[in-house]
C-alpha angles and dihedrals in degrees: 000000000000134000108188102302093334112108112219121201121220119251116297113273128179126211110267093245091060112100106253097207095039116142122223118284136182105261118229117246114282090232106037135063120250123257094275117054121196089243088061093046112183116242113201123223122241090249093055093051091047093050091051091049092047091046092058092042096054092042090056094047093045099245104150101179090048092047090053095048094050094046091047092050087051092053091044090061088071091240111167127228091254091052094052088055092048091048093055091048092047092054091045090228099122094124093046091045095050090046089054091048091057090048090050097055089073096042106116112223098021103043096101091053091045088052090055091048090050091047093048092045095054091040086056094046092050093047095047093046089056095050107129094221094047089050094048088050091047090052091052088049090062087073093051136080123320092263093047091049093051093049092046093049092054090050094050093047089052089050091054118173092005092069096053096092091057091043091049091055089048093048089058095047105117089178096065110036094174090057090045094050092047090050088050091052092048093050092052092048090050089065117179096009089065095052104079098048093042091052089049091057100038101094096043105046122091117276096259090055092042091058091049093048088052092053090046091050089050094050091047089059102208109142090208084087092056094095094051094046092050092043090055092045091054095044109110092218093059116107121240096252095048091048089053092049092047093049093048091050090046093052089046087058092054095256113164106155118102092200116090090189091059090046094056091041092055091049090047092053089051089053092048090052089052097236105198095223091060090060111086096199105015094170094052121094089229136035131187131250110204131214136170133218130165095245100051102019119211112359136166137207119211114228133171111285088230087069100038099092096042091048092049091046088055094050094046091046088050088055090048091053092049087055092046119009090189098060106122091186093057091045092048090052089047091052093044093048093046093050094047091049092051087054095051089044091058091046091052091046093233111173104233090189095061122101097231123132088244092052092049094059097041096050136054136189091267125049125240088250088057094056092042097054097035091052088061135231096294093062094042088050087055089049091050090053089056089051091050092049091050092044086234105162098184092050091045092055091047093055090046091053090053094047088053090056102049112016135096128211094262095053090047102052103029110102116248122202091340096312143074107207099188088055091045085060091066086073096040115126096234111081097208088059090046091049098043090048091051089050094052090046094047096048092053089063095208119213094205128066120249140183117282089014087138090063098061101076095041089049090052091045093050090069091063092080109009108093093136131055126292102223140177132206121207117192135135097231121064095217088058091051093051093046092051096044090057091050092050094050088056087057093060104275107138093186124041123178118194133197147133096264141008088256089061092045094052088051090061096048124097122244110294096003117139132185129253096193138016124195116196127195120183147081122318092255097047096042092046091052091048090052089052092050091045093057089057096046128105096227102044113020093129100025119131111246131208113199119204107211142171131230111303094012089066092057092046090050092047092055095042093053105030093117094046107085089188091069123071124181121218128186112234088222094058127105127271085247091057090045091055090047089054091054093047089048093052096044091048093051090054090057105279105301095180111088123215116235089250091055093047091051089050093051092047094053092048090050093054091045092054093042088054092048088052092048096047092046094052089219113195093212101055122050110207089196086078087074094050097104094047092045091051091047089049091049088061098048104035132078141186121016092348091059091047089054091048090051092046089059097044090054088062093055111100095220134108088226092062096046092046093049089056092048093051091047091050094049091054095044128083140207119356093352091057090048090053095047090050092053086052092053088051091051089051093045092050090052100038109015129235111336097157129120120248093248091055092051089050089049088052092053089050090050091052093051090049101043139064140183121024094352092054092047091052091046088052093052091050089047091053096041089055087065094231117173116279087240089072088060092049087054091056091048092051093043111105111253114242 
């Protein structure tokens, strides 16, 4: 169960009463009853009962049209999800009904409506089982007859974690030992679903209940409770008998560490890593965060499942910091989880200013930015390292933004615990991450050399002309490569590299370049091997992949990579529209690689601003000449203020190539643009002298003779800055004016 000090839970197991094929359903509030209370028991009409019977009958005999008609009639009666579940229970036909649903999934012509009935039935079953009044009734039934206890046990196991508050009260009932023992038995049988609410209550209930909860957690056997057990055992307020029970349960779970802070920190990291076994209802849209107070007892607040792990990581990191306020690791996990949660909160449009219970648990007095900046660059660098390890693009960008706001050169480039996360970002597969890291590093203008420093300027320069995707095609046949490259280009990729393998592709990439999309065509064996190699490569470890497959291979690929959102499977026989959809799907799943024109323009402007800063500072670490080729390329394709900015940077490059490119561009331009470019030539000449070729100087003379006004003045400035002999000026004076 243990790997070092890291507790590892067993594989996820649900209680036997939990429906095994149950689709996700919206959980009821942890504090409120569902829509239908037992006191208002639903009574089905004869027509509804008949429609349900007919639906099952026609499914079982394979009559699709009649099946559809019967199910639609049931739906048209305005029956609710909970009422469907109650109708099945009232008739005592659950086994037959679920068997019919399984048969109906494959019934051509009605499968879609059968699937809707199945989804509504299980949603109703889940909501009904979580009804607070039904749960309370079932708990009381545990103390009744053998039949009542059996029925109640099934209901409570179906309710899962939502039954724990009532079961916890029964567990502590010293007046009814039969009820207390039955509650204990149900909690143990509930397994992992009981762990989170019991752990939330453990430190707050009375000593006798604490001892019983410790014993229950020990019997359940999920090491995720280790931190809470050891934390209770080492609390000075804990009674001796409770301490003994907590330590006994802790040892039973495999606990060996004698440091409560490290236990909470390890659990917090597992929540941050979104370990599946720690999510009670991973398929539900919501999950519950539990808390305990003396007035209300054990209560829960439902929050989006997307935010569950981050919220629990924050809570457990806070516990770690209570135990050891000096723990940098716990603080870094807190900061990382808080930043990630703030991103998700914005994406889900959750109003942090509202007074809802959900908002109260998802917000705090201070923002995620506050804690990230106040904790300092070292902690944010650690959080960035977590983001890199998780290939989390959004969190990486948040950390980089924070580092840009409060970090100096020394803290950025000095290795920390054997790694430099901000520098590692220069090789990250997502180009936004690469670029934003390069901007932060460049703006810091470090005085000391550091690893990968030669990548900073090329990464900045790559944004000057790369508005589209940078893609690659891997195929064994050249004809297939070219065909796919053409189709990818039509999807928005402006650079497509082709080859027979990722190794060949990487050999063609420039220094620091990484891939935004990879398309693979080949057999199952060859493509699978390429994907394994890609995930270990420098240029494409997190790149989205589209696999072109034939026939049976497509099904095999789909099953093999169904849990990897970065891999999409595309049938070779499908249409161009479907191919483009597959690319968009893969790109979107990886965090939205395709940049909008507005975003590309923003990045280009920022790149030019930072390159100019480097050039003007004459920084010894970065060489702006590494951007020369991209700047010259951009000079030929840009216009307006962008072209002026490009020319301004080129004028600061101490090379004849840069000055000559400016002059060529000026000679071919007209009007205000020509004036601007001539002024840039003058700037270059003043800094570095005359680097032009004789024919360019002759063309400048001709331009002066044939121009006037602002253009002539700018040409004159360039002429003078080039340091040409005064005899040249005399010639101009003596030349007849046209």
